[in-house]
CHARMM-style PDB file with segment names, atoms N, HN, CA, C and O in Angstrom:
ATOM      1  N   MET     1      82.337 171.399 103.192  1.00  0.00      PROA
ATOM      2  CA  MET     1      81.331 172.004 102.346  1.00  0.00      PROA
ATOM      3  C   MET     1      81.910 173.170 101.538  1.00  0.00      PROA
ATOM      4  O   MET     1      81.592 173.337 100.361  1.00  0.00      PROA
ATOM      5  N   VAL     2      82.752 173.963 102.173  1.00  0.00      PROA
ATOM      6  HN  VAL     2      83.010 173.828 103.130  1.00  0.00      PROA
ATOM      7  CA  VAL     2      83.357 175.099 101.481  1.00  0.00      PROA
ATOM      8  C   VAL     2      84.293 174.601 100.385  1.00  0.00      PROA
ATOM      9  O   VAL     2      84.349 175.175  99.298  1.00  0.00      PROA
ATOM     10  N   ALA     3      85.025 173.532 100.677  1.00  0.00      PROA
ATOM     11  HN  ALA     3      84.980 173.066 101.561  1.00  0.00      PROA
ATOM     12  CA  ALA     3      85.936 172.982  99.665  1.00  0.00      PROA
ATOM     13  C   ALA     3      85.156 172.460  98.465  1.00  0.00      PROA
ATOM     14  O   ALA     3      85.597 172.604  97.325  1.00  0.00      PROA
ATOM     15  N   ALA     4      84.009 171.858  98.716  1.00  0.00      PROA
ATOM     16  HN  ALA     4      83.651 171.740  99.642  1.00  0.00      PROA
ATOM     17  CA  ALA     4      83.186 171.347  97.620  1.00  0.00      PROA
ATOM     18  C   ALA     4      82.634 172.499  96.772  1.00  0.00      PROA
ATOM     19  O   ALA     4      82.566 172.394  95.548  1.00  0.00      PROA
ATOM     20  N   LEU     5      82.243 173.590  97.423  1.00  0.00      PROA
ATOM     21  HN  LEU     5      82.298 173.676  98.418  1.00  0.00      PROA
ATOM     22  CA  LEU     5      81.736 174.746  96.677  1.00  0.00      PROA
ATOM     23  C   LEU     5      82.838 175.399  95.848  1.00  0.00      PROA
ATOM     24  O   LEU     5      82.599 175.829  94.719  1.00  0.00      PROA
ATOM     25  N   ILE     6      84.031 175.472  96.404  1.00  0.00      PROA
ATOM     26  HN  ILE     6      84.225 175.122  97.320  1.00  0.00      PROA
ATOM     27  CA  ILE     6      85.158 176.022  95.647  1.00  0.00      PROA
ATOM     28  C   ILE     6      85.467 175.122  94.459  1.00  0.00      PROA
ATOM     29  O   ILE     6      85.756 175.611  93.367  1.00  0.00      PROA
ATOM     30  N   GLY     7      85.407 173.802  94.668  1.00  0.00      PROA
ATOM     31  HN  GLY     7      85.172 173.406  95.555  1.00  0.00      PROA
ATOM     32  CA  GLY     7      85.605 172.873  93.562  1.00  0.00      PROA
ATOM     33  C   GLY     7      84.553 173.042  92.485  1.00  0.00      PROA
ATOM     34  O   GLY     7      84.854 172.961  91.295  1.00  0.00      PROA
ATOM     35  N   LEU     8      83.309 173.278  92.905  1.00  0.00      PROA
ATOM     36  HN  LEU     8      83.064 173.343  93.872  1.00  0.00      PROA
ATOM     37  CA  LEU     8      82.229 173.499  91.946  1.00  0.00      PROA
ATOM     38  C   LEU     8      82.458 174.791  91.158  1.00  0.00      PROA
ATOM     39  O   LEU     8      82.239 174.820  89.947  1.00  0.00      PROA
ATOM     40  N   LEU     9      82.891 175.846  91.827  1.00  0.00      PROA
ATOM     41  HN  LEU     9      83.068 175.821  92.811  1.00  0.00      PROA
ATOM     42  CA  LEU     9      83.176 177.106  91.138  1.00  0.00      PROA
ATOM     43  C   LEU     9      84.309 176.956  90.135  1.00  0.00      PROA
ATOM     44  O   LEU     9      84.254 177.510  89.037  1.00  0.00      PROA
ATOM     45  N   ILE    10      85.342 176.200  90.517  1.00  0.00      PROA
ATOM     46  HN  ILE    10      85.387 175.749  91.409  1.00  0.00      PROA
ATOM     47  CA  ILE    10      86.449 175.958  89.597  1.00  0.00      PROA
ATOM     48  C   ILE    10      85.968 175.154  88.398  1.00  0.00      PROA
ATOM     49  O   ILE    10      86.358 175.425  87.262  1.00  0.00      PROA
ATOM     50  N   THR    11      85.117 174.162  88.656  1.00  0.00      PROA
ATOM     51  HN  THR    11      84.801 173.942  89.579  1.00  0.00      PROA
ATOM     52  CA  THR    11      84.566 173.366  87.560  1.00  0.00      PROA
ATOM     53  C   THR    11      83.745 174.231  86.616  1.00  0.00      PROA
ATOM     54  O   THR    11      83.872 174.117  85.397  1.00  0.00      PROA
ATOM     55  N   ILE    12      82.907 175.093  87.172  1.00  0.00      PROA
ATOM     56  HN  ILE    12      82.804 175.185  88.162  1.00  0.00      PROA
ATOM     57  CA  ILE    12      82.098 175.986  86.331  1.00  0.00      PROA
ATOM     58  C   ILE    12      82.995 176.883  85.487  1.00  0.00      PROA
ATOM     59  O   ILE    12      82.733 177.084  84.301  1.00  0.00      PROA
ATOM     60  N   LEU    13      84.034 177.413  86.081  1.00  0.00      PROA
ATOM     61  HN  LEU    13      84.247 177.249  87.044  1.00  0.00      PROA
ATOM     62  CA  LEU    13      84.950 178.288  85.352  1.00  0.00      PROA
ATOM     63  C   LEU    13      85.642 177.545  84.219  1.00  0.00      PROA
ATOM     64  O   LEU    13      85.696 178.039  83.092  1.00  0.00      PROA
ATOM     65  N   ILE    14      86.172 176.360  84.511  1.00  0.00      PROA
ATOM     66  HN  ILE    14      86.128 175.959  85.426  1.00  0.00      PROA
ATOM     67  CA  ILE    14      86.896 175.594  83.495  1.00  0.00      PROA
ATOM     68  C   ILE    14      85.958 175.148  82.378  1.00  0.00      PROA
ATOM     69  O   ILE    14      86.290 175.274  81.199  1.00  0.00      PROA
ATOM     70  N   VAL    15      84.794 174.629  82.744  1.00  0.00      PROA
ATOM     71  HN  VAL    15      84.525 174.527  83.702  1.00  0.00      PROA
ATOM     72  CA  VAL    15      83.835 174.179  81.733  1.00  0.00      PROA
ATOM     73  C   VAL    15      83.372 175.363  80.885  1.00  0.00      PROA
ATOM     74  O   VAL    15      83.211 175.221  79.673  1.00  0.00      PROA
ATOM     75  N   GLY    16      83.158 176.506  81.490  1.00  0.00      PROA
ATOM     76  HN  GLY    16      83.289 176.621  82.474  1.00  0.00      PROA
ATOM     77  CA  GLY    16      82.746 177.681  80.740  1.00  0.00      PROA
ATOM     78  C   GLY    16      83.796 178.141  79.749  1.00  0.00      PROA
ATOM     79  O   GLY    16      83.475 178.483  78.611  1.00  0.00      PROA
ATOM     80  N   VAL    17      85.047 178.150  80.174  1.00  0.00      PROA
ATOM     81  HN  VAL    17      85.308 177.872  81.099  1.00  0.00      PROA
ATOM     82  CA  VAL    17      86.129 178.573  79.274  1.00  0.00      PROA
ATOM     83  C   VAL    17      86.287 177.578  78.129  1.00  0.00      PROA
ATOM     84  O   VAL    17      86.429 177.977  76.973  1.00  0.00      PROA
ATOM     85  N   VAL    18      86.262 176.290  78.445  1.00  0.00      PROA
ATOM     86  HN  VAL    18      86.147 175.965  79.384  1.00  0.00      PROA
ATOM     87  CA  VAL    18      86.408 175.273  77.400  1.00  0.00      PROA
ATOM     88  C   VAL    18      85.232 175.346  76.422  1.00  0.00      PROA
ATOM     89  O   VAL    18      85.428 175.255  75.210  1.00  0.00      PROA
ATOM     90  N   ALA    19      84.019 175.508  76.939  1.00  0.00      PROA
ATOM     91  HN  ALA    19      83.859 175.582  77.923  1.00  0.00      PROA
ATOM     92  CA  ALA    19      82.850 175.614  76.060  1.00  0.00      PROA
ATOM     93  C   ALA    19      82.944 176.858  75.172  1.00  0.00      PROA
ATOM     94  O   ALA    19      82.596 176.808  73.992  1.00  0.00      PROA
ATOM     95  N   ALA    20      83.407 177.956  75.732  1.00  0.00      PROA
ATOM     96  HN  ALA    20      83.689 177.997  76.690  1.00  0.00      PROA
ATOM     97  CA  ALA    20      83.550 179.185  74.938  1.00  0.00      PROA
ATOM     98  C   ALA    20      84.582 179.008  73.824  1.00  0.00      PROA
ATOM     99  O   ALA    20      84.383 179.482  72.706  1.00  0.00      PROA
ATOM    100  N   ILE    21      85.669 178.333  74.132  1.00  0.00      PROA
ATOM    101  HN  ILE    21      85.830 177.948  75.041  1.00  0.00      PROA
ATOM    102  CA  ILE    21      86.700 178.089  73.114  1.00  0.00      PROA
ATOM    103  C   ILE    21      86.159 177.175  72.013  1.00  0.00      PROA
ATOM    104  O   ILE    21      86.406 177.407  70.829  1.00  0.00      PROA
ATOM    105  N   ILE    22      85.422 176.136  72.407  1.00  0.00      PROA
ATOM    106  HN  ILE    22      85.221 175.947  73.369  1.00  0.00      PROA
ATOM    107  CA  ILE    22      84.853 175.219  71.413  1.00  0.00      PROA
ATOM    108  C   ILE    22      83.828 175.948  70.548  1.00  0.00      PROA
ATOM    109  O   ILE    22      83.805 175.763  69.332  1.00  0.00      PROA
ATOM    110  N   ILE    23      82.991 176.763  71.154  1.00  0.00      PROA
ATOM    111  HN  ILE    23      83.009 176.914  72.143  1.00  0.00      PROA
ATOM    112  CA  ILE    23      82.004 177.525  70.379  1.00  0.00      PROA
ATOM    113  C   ILE    23      82.698 178.509  69.437  1.00  0.00      PROA
ATOM    114  O   ILE    23      82.261 178.692  68.301  1.00  0.00      PROA
ATOM    115  N   TYR    24      83.764 179.135  69.898  1.00  0.00      PROA
ATOM    116  HN  TYR    24      84.119 178.986  70.821  1.00  0.00      PROA
ATOM    117  CA  TYR    24      84.532 180.034  69.025  1.00  0.00      PROA
ATOM    118  C   TYR    24      85.088 179.272  67.826  1.00  0.00      PROA
ATOM    119  O   TYR    24      85.027 179.755  66.695  1.00  0.00      PROA
ATOM    120  N   CYS    25      85.631 178.076  68.075  1.00  0.00      PROA
ATOM    121  HN  CYS    25      85.680 177.684  68.993  1.00  0.00      PROA
ATOM    122  CA  CYS    25      86.171 177.274  66.977  1.00  0.00      PROA
ATOM    123  C   CYS    25      85.069 176.814  66.026  1.00  0.00      PROA
ATOM    124  O   CYS    25      85.282 176.746  64.815  1.00  0.00      PROA
ATOM    125  N   ILE    26      83.896 176.501  66.566  1.00  0.00      PROA
ATOM    126  HN  ILE    26      83.723 176.557  67.549  1.00  0.00      PROA
ATOM    127  CA  ILE    26      82.774 176.105  65.718  1.00  0.00      PROA
ATOM    128  C   ILE    26      82.366 177.275  64.818  1.00  0.00      PROA
ATOM    129  O   ILE    26      82.029 177.072  63.651  1.00  0.00      PROA
ATOM    130  N   ASN    27      82.395 178.487  65.355  1.00  0.00      PROA
ATOM    131  HN  ASN    27      82.669 178.651  66.302  1.00  0.00      PROA
ATOM    132  CA  ASN    27      82.019 179.654  64.556  1.00  0.00      PROA
ATOM    133  C   ASN    27      83.003 179.919  63.419  1.00  0.00      PROA
ATOM    134  O   ASN    27      82.645 180.547  62.423  1.00  0.00      PROA
ATOM    135  N   LEU    28      84.233 179.445  63.561  1.00  0.00      PROA
ATOM    136  HN  LEU    28      84.524 178.935  64.370  1.00  0.00      PROA
ATOM    137  CA  LEU    28      85.223 179.638  62.509  1.00  0.00      PROA
ATOM    138  C   LEU    28      85.053 178.639  61.368  1.00  0.00      PROA
ATOM    139  O   LEU    28      85.569 178.861  60.273  1.00  0.00      PROA
ATOM    140  N   LEU    29      84.338 177.545  61.609  1.00  0.00      PROA
ATOM    141  HN  LEU    29      83.919 177.365  62.498  1.00  0.00      PROA
ATOM    142  CA  LEU    29      84.142 176.536  60.573  1.00  0.00      PROA
ATOM    143  C   LEU    29      83.172 177.041  59.511  1.00  0.00      PROA
ATOM    144  O   LEU    29      82.206 177.736  59.825  1.00  0.00      PROA
ATOM    145  N   PRO    30      83.429 176.693  58.268  1.00  0.00      PROA
ATOM    146  CA  PRO    30      82.518 177.125  57.196  1.00  0.00      PROA
ATOM    147  C   PRO    30      81.299 176.201  57.095  1.00  0.00      PROA
ATOM    148  O   PRO    30      81.214 175.364  56.197  1.00  0.00      PROA
ATOM    149  N   LEU    31      80.374 176.366  58.014  1.00  0.00      PROA
ATOM    150  HN  LEU    31      80.442 177.047  58.744  1.00  0.00      PROA
ATOM    151  CA  LEU    31      79.152 175.558  58.039  1.00  0.00      PROA
ATOM    152  C   LEU    31      77.940 176.443  57.759  1.00  0.00      PROA
ATOM    153  O   LEU    31      78.003 177.667  57.870  1.00  0.00      PROA
ATOM    154  N   ASP    32      76.863 175.807  57.401  1.00  0.00      PROA
ATOM    155  HN  ASP    32      76.812 174.813  57.310  1.00  0.00      PROA
ATOM    156  CA  ASP    32      75.608 176.530  57.246  1.00  0.00      PROA
ATOM    157  C   ASP    32      75.116 176.983  58.621  1.00  0.00      PROA
ATOM    158  O   ASP    32      75.411 176.329  59.621  1.00  0.00      PROA
ATOM    159  N   PRO    33      74.377 178.084  58.691  1.00  0.00      PROA
ATOM    160  CA  PRO    33      73.907 178.597  59.989  1.00  0.00      PROA
ATOM    161  C   PRO    33      73.127 177.592  60.843  1.00  0.00      PROA
ATOM    162  O   PRO    33      73.302 177.595  62.062  1.00  0.00      PROA
ATOM    163  N   PRO    34      72.274 176.733  60.269  1.00  0.00      PROA
ATOM    164  CA  PRO    34      71.578 175.782  61.149  1.00  0.00      PROA
ATOM    165  C   PRO    34      72.549 174.815  61.839  1.00  0.00      PROA
ATOM    166  O   PRO    34      72.337 174.432  62.989  1.00  0.00      PROA
ATOM    167  N   PHE    35      73.614 174.425  61.128  1.00  0.00      PROA
ATOM    168  HN  PHE    35      73.786 174.736  60.193  1.00  0.00      PROA
ATOM    169  CA  PHE    35      74.584 173.512  61.728  1.00  0.00      PROA
ATOM    170  C   PHE    35      75.396 174.201  62.820  1.00  0.00      PROA
ATOM    171  O   PHE    35      75.762 173.577  63.817  1.00  0.00      PROA
ATOM    172  N   HSD    36      75.675 175.483  62.630  1.00  0.00      PROA
ATOM    173  HN  HSD    36      75.378 175.989  61.820  1.00  0.00      PROA
ATOM    174  CA  HSD    36      76.341 176.256  63.680  1.00  0.00      PROA
ATOM    175  C   HSD    36      75.488 176.251  64.947  1.00  0.00      PROA
ATOM    176  O   HSD    36      75.984 176.008  66.047  1.00  0.00      PROA
ATOM    177  N   GLN    37      74.219 176.519  64.772  1.00  0.00      PROA
ATOM    178  HN  GLN    37      73.816 176.717  63.878  1.00  0.00      PROA
ATOM    179  CA  GLN    37      73.331 176.600  65.929  1.00  0.00      PROA
ATOM    180  C   GLN    37      73.198 175.243  66.622  1.00  0.00      PROA
ATOM    181  O   GLN    37      73.214 175.170  67.850  1.00  0.00      PROA
ATOM    182  N   ILE    38      73.069 174.182  65.849  1.00  0.00      PROA
ATOM    183  HN  ILE    38      73.056 174.241  64.851  1.00  0.00      PROA
ATOM    184  CA  ILE    38      72.957 172.842  66.434  1.00  0.00      PROA
ATOM    185  C   ILE    38      74.227 172.498  67.202  1.00  0.00      PROA
ATOM    186  O   ILE    38      74.154 171.965  68.309  1.00  0.00      PROA
ATOM    187  N   ALA    39      75.381 172.794  66.629  1.00  0.00      PROA
ATOM    188  HN  ALA    39      75.440 173.227  65.729  1.00  0.00      PROA
ATOM    189  CA  ALA    39      76.650 172.492  67.292  1.00  0.00      PROA
ATOM    190  C   ALA    39      76.800 173.296  68.579  1.00  0.00      PROA
ATOM    191  O   ALA    39      77.267 172.767  69.588  1.00  0.00      PROA
ATOM    192  N   ARG    40      76.407 174.568  68.552  1.00  0.00      PROA
ATOM    193  HN  ARG    40      76.028 174.997  67.732  1.00  0.00      PROA
ATOM    194  CA  ARG    40      76.504 175.389  69.766  1.00  0.00      PROA
ATOM    195  C   ARG    40      75.570 174.863  70.853  1.00  0.00      PROA
ATOM    196  O   ARG    40      75.941 174.833  72.027  1.00  0.00      PROA
ATOM    197  N   VAL    41      74.367 174.452  70.474  1.00  0.00      PROA
ATOM    198  HN  VAL    41      74.065 174.476  69.521  1.00  0.00      PROA
ATOM    199  CA  VAL    41      73.422 173.921  71.451  1.00  0.00      PROA
ATOM    200  C   VAL    41      73.952 172.628  72.063  1.00  0.00      PROA
ATOM    201  O   VAL    41      73.820 172.415  73.268  1.00  0.00      PROA
ATOM    202  N   ILE    42      74.544 171.772  71.252  1.00  0.00      PROA
ATOM    203  HN  ILE    42      74.651 171.944  70.273  1.00  0.00      PROA
ATOM    204  CA  ILE    42      75.103 170.515  71.771  1.00  0.00      PROA
ATOM    205  C   ILE    42      76.233 170.796  72.754  1.00  0.00      PROA
ATOM    206  O   ILE    42      76.310 170.171  73.811  1.00  0.00      PROA
ATOM    207  N   VAL    43      77.107 171.735  72.408  1.00  0.00      PROA
ATOM    208  HN  VAL    43      77.044 172.243  71.549  1.00  0.00      PROA
ATOM    209  CA  VAL    43      78.215 172.081  73.313  1.00  0.00      PROA
ATOM    210  C   VAL    43      77.681 172.624  74.628  1.00  0.00      PROA
ATOM    211  O   VAL    43      78.174 172.256  75.694  1.00  0.00      PROA
ATOM    212  N   MET    44      76.683 173.492  74.568  1.00  0.00      PROA
ATOM    213  HN  MET    44      76.283 173.791  73.702  1.00  0.00      PROA
ATOM    214  CA  MET    44      76.134 174.069  75.789  1.00  0.00      PROA
ATOM    215  C   MET    44      75.418 173.008  76.629  1.00  0.00      PROA
ATOM    216  O   MET    44      75.519 173.025  77.855  1.00  0.00      PROA
ATOM    217  N   LEU    45      74.700 172.091  75.986  1.00  0.00      PROA
ATOM    218  HN  LEU    45      74.618 172.077  74.989  1.00  0.00      PROA
ATOM    219  CA  LEU    45      74.044 171.018  76.737  1.00  0.00      PROA
ATOM    220  C   LEU    45      75.060 170.140  77.453  1.00  0.00      PROA
ATOM    221  O   LEU    45      74.853 169.766  78.608  1.00  0.00      PROA
ATOM    222  N   ILE    46      76.147 169.811  76.783  1.00  0.00      PROA
ATOM    223  HN  ILE    46      76.316 170.114  75.845  1.00  0.00      PROA
ATOM    224  CA  ILE    46      77.190 169.004  77.414  1.00  0.00      PROA
ATOM    225  C   ILE    46      77.801 169.759  78.584  1.00  0.00      PROA
ATOM    226  O   ILE    46      78.056 169.167  79.633  1.00  0.00      PROA
ATOM    227  N   ALA    47      78.040 171.056  78.422  1.00  0.00      PROA
ATOM    228  HN  ALA    47      77.833 171.537  77.570  1.00  0.00      PROA
ATOM    229  CA  ALA    47      78.614 171.857  79.503  1.00  0.00      PROA
ATOM    230  C   ALA    47      77.667 171.899  80.704  1.00  0.00      PROA
ATOM    231  O   ALA    47      78.108 171.757  81.845  1.00  0.00      PROA
ATOM    232  N   VAL    48      76.384 172.090  80.459  1.00  0.00      PROA
ATOM    233  HN  VAL    48      76.026 172.205  79.533  1.00  0.00      PROA
ATOM    234  CA  VAL    48      75.412 172.133  81.556  1.00  0.00      PROA
ATOM    235  C   VAL    48      75.338 170.781  82.252  1.00  0.00      PROA
ATOM    236  O   VAL    48      75.255 170.726  83.479  1.00  0.00      PROA
ATOM    237  N   LEU    49      75.366 169.695  81.497  1.00  0.00      PROA
ATOM    238  HN  LEU    49      75.434 169.739  80.500  1.00  0.00      PROA
ATOM    239  CA  LEU    49      75.329 168.366  82.105  1.00  0.00      PROA
ATOM    240  C   LEU    49      76.557 168.102  82.971  1.00  0.00      PROA
ATOM    241  O   LEU    49      76.446 167.494  84.036  1.00  0.00      PROA
ATOM    242  N   ILE    50      77.713 168.549  82.526  1.00  0.00      PROA
ATOM    243  HN  ILE    50      77.803 169.043  81.661  1.00  0.00      PROA
ATOM    244  CA  ILE    50      78.930 168.369  83.330  1.00  0.00      PROA
ATOM    245  C   ILE    50      78.807 169.126  84.641  1.00  0.00      PROA
ATOM    246  O   ILE    50      79.143 168.593  85.699  1.00  0.00      PROA
ATOM    247  N   VAL    51      78.332 170.356  84.583  1.00  0.00      PROA
ATOM    248  HN  VAL    51      78.059 170.788  83.724  1.00  0.00      PROA
ATOM    249  CA  VAL    51      78.185 171.148  85.811  1.00  0.00      PROA
ATOM    250  C   VAL    51      77.135 170.529  86.729  1.00  0.00      PROA
ATOM    251  O   VAL    51      77.330 170.481  87.944  1.00  0.00      PROA
ATOM    252  N   LEU    52      76.026 170.055  86.164  1.00  0.00      PROA
ATOM    253  HN  LEU    52      75.868 170.094  85.177  1.00  0.00      PROA
ATOM    254  CA  LEU    52      74.991 169.420  86.983  1.00  0.00      PROA
ATOM    255  C   LEU    52      75.497 168.145  87.650  1.00  0.00      PROA
ATOM    256  O   LEU    52      75.198 167.891  88.817  1.00  0.00      PROA
ATOM    257  N   LEU    53      76.256 167.351  86.920  1.00  0.00      PROA
ATOM    258  HN  LEU    53      76.499 167.557  85.972  1.00  0.00      PROA
ATOM    259  CA  LEU    53      76.800 166.135  87.513  1.00  0.00      PROA
ATOM    260  C   LEU    53      77.749 166.447  88.663  1.00  0.00      PROA
ATOM    261  O   LEU    53      77.876 165.660  89.601  1.00  0.00      PROA
ATOM    262  N   ARG    54      78.399 167.574  88.589  1.00  0.00      PROA
ATOM    263  HN  ARG    54      78.295 168.213  87.826  1.00  0.00      PROA
ATOM    264  CA  ARG    54      79.296 167.974  89.677  1.00  0.00      PROA
ATOM    265  C   ARG    54      78.518 168.616  90.840  1.00  0.00      PROA
ATOM    266  O   ARG    54      78.937 168.513  91.993  1.00  0.00      PROA
ATOM    267  N   ALA    55      77.386 169.277  90.540  1.00  0.00      PROA
ATOM    268  HN  ALA    55      77.045 169.359  89.604  1.00  0.00      PROA
ATOM    269  CA  ALA    55      76.644 170.012  91.565  1.00  0.00      PROA
ATOM    270  C   ALA    55      75.641 169.137  92.315  1.00  0.00      PROA
ATOM    271  O   ALA    55      75.368 169.396  93.487  1.00  0.00      PROA
ATOM    272  N   LEU    56      75.093 168.121  91.677  1.00  0.00      PROA
ATOM    273  HN  LEU    56      75.315 167.911  90.725  1.00  0.00      PROA
ATOM    274  CA  LEU    56      74.051 167.322  92.322  1.00  0.00      PROA
ATOM    275  C   LEU    56      74.503 166.622  93.606  1.00  0.00      PROA
ATOM    276  O   LEU    56      73.717 166.559  94.552  1.00  0.00      PROA
ATOM    277  N   PRO    57      75.709 166.100  93.686  1.00  0.00      PROA
ATOM    278  CA  PRO    57      76.122 165.501  94.968  1.00  0.00      PROA
ATOM    279  C   PRO    57      76.153 166.511  96.119  1.00  0.00      PROA
ATOM    280  O   PRO    57      75.983 166.126  97.276  1.00  0.00      PROA
ATOM    281  N   LEU    58      76.365 167.784  95.822  1.00  0.00      PROA
ATOM    282  HN  LEU    58      76.503 168.096  94.882  1.00  0.00      PROA
ATOM    283  CA  LEU    58      76.349 168.801  96.872  1.00  0.00      PROA
ATOM    284  C   LEU    58      74.944 168.992  97.440  1.00  0.00      PROA
ATOM    285  O   LEU    58      74.773 169.418  98.582  1.00  0.00      PROA
ATOM    286  N   LEU    59      73.943 168.668  96.620  1.00  0.00      PROA
ATOM    287  HN  LEU    59      74.083 168.322  95.692  1.00  0.00      PROA
ATOM    288  CA  LEU    59      72.547 168.800  97.061  1.00  0.00      PROA
ATOM    289  C   LEU    59      72.023 167.523  97.692  1.00  0.00      PROA
ATOM    290  O   LEU    59      70.868 167.463  98.115  1.00  0.00      PROA
ATOM    291  N   GLY    60      72.866 166.500  97.760  1.00  0.00      PROA
ATOM    292  HN  GLY    60      73.804 166.548  97.417  1.00  0.00      PROA
ATOM    293  CA  GLY    60      72.449 165.253  98.391  1.00  0.00      PROA
ATOM    294  C   GLY    60      71.808 164.263  97.442  1.00  0.00      PROA
ATOM    295  O   GLY    60      71.209 163.284  97.885  1.00  0.00      PROA
ATOM    296  N   VAL    61      71.921 164.497  96.157  1.00  0.00      PROA
ATOM    297  HN  VAL    61      72.408 165.293  95.798  1.00  0.00      PROA
ATOM    298  CA  VAL    61      71.331 163.597  95.168  1.00  0.00      PROA
ATOM    299  C   VAL    61      72.374 162.566  94.782  1.00  0.00      PROA
ATOM    300  O   VAL    61      73.483 162.920  94.382  1.00  0.00      PROA
ATOM    301  N   ALA    62      72.029 161.304  94.900  1.00  0.00      PROA
ATOM    302  HN  ALA    62      71.128 161.016  95.225  1.00  0.00      PROA
ATOM    303  CA  ALA    62      72.960 160.234  94.542  1.00  0.00      PROA
ATOM    304  C   ALA    62      72.972 160.054  93.037  1.00  0.00      PROA
ATOM    305  O   ALA    62      71.921 159.988  92.400  1.00  0.00      PROA
ATOM    306  N   ILE    63      74.165 159.976  92.476  1.00  0.00      PROA
ATOM    307  HN  ILE    63      75.018 160.030  92.994  1.00  0.00      PROA
ATOM    308  CA  ILE    63      74.330 159.785  91.035  1.00  0.00      PROA
ATOM    309  C   ILE    63      74.884 158.388  90.826  1.00  0.00      PROA
ATOM    310  O   ILE    63      75.952 158.061  91.343  1.00  0.00      PROA
ATOM    311  N   PRO    64      74.161 157.546  90.063  1.00  0.00      PROA
ATOM    312  CA  PRO    64      74.665 156.192  89.827  1.00  0.00      PROA
ATOM    313  C   PRO    64      75.925 156.230  88.969  1.00  0.00      PROA
ATOM    314  O   PRO    64      76.048 157.053  88.062  1.00  0.00      PROA
ATOM    315  N   SER    65      76.843 155.346  89.264  1.00  0.00      PROA
ATOM    316  HN  SER    65      76.743 154.678  90.001  1.00  0.00      PROA
ATOM    317  CA  SER    65      78.107 155.311  88.525  1.00  0.00      PROA
ATOM    318  C   SER    65      77.978 154.559  87.234  1.00  0.00      PROA
ATOM    319  OT1 SER    65      78.952 154.436  86.491  1.00  0.00      PROA
TER     320      SER     65
END
C-alpha cells in the first residue's frame, strides 16, 4: 500500500510538471485569449484524468482495460 501511494505521489508530481510545461508553452503561442483558455482547460482535464486513472485502483475501483 505504501509503495502504491509513493507511486501515486510520483505520478502526481510528474503529471503536474509536464502539465505546467505544456501550459507555459501554450502561453507563448500567439493565440487569441479564448483559445489560450480552452487549451489550458484541456491540458488540465487530461492531467486530472491521468491522476484519477492512477488513483482509482488504490480505492478499489476496477478500471476496464
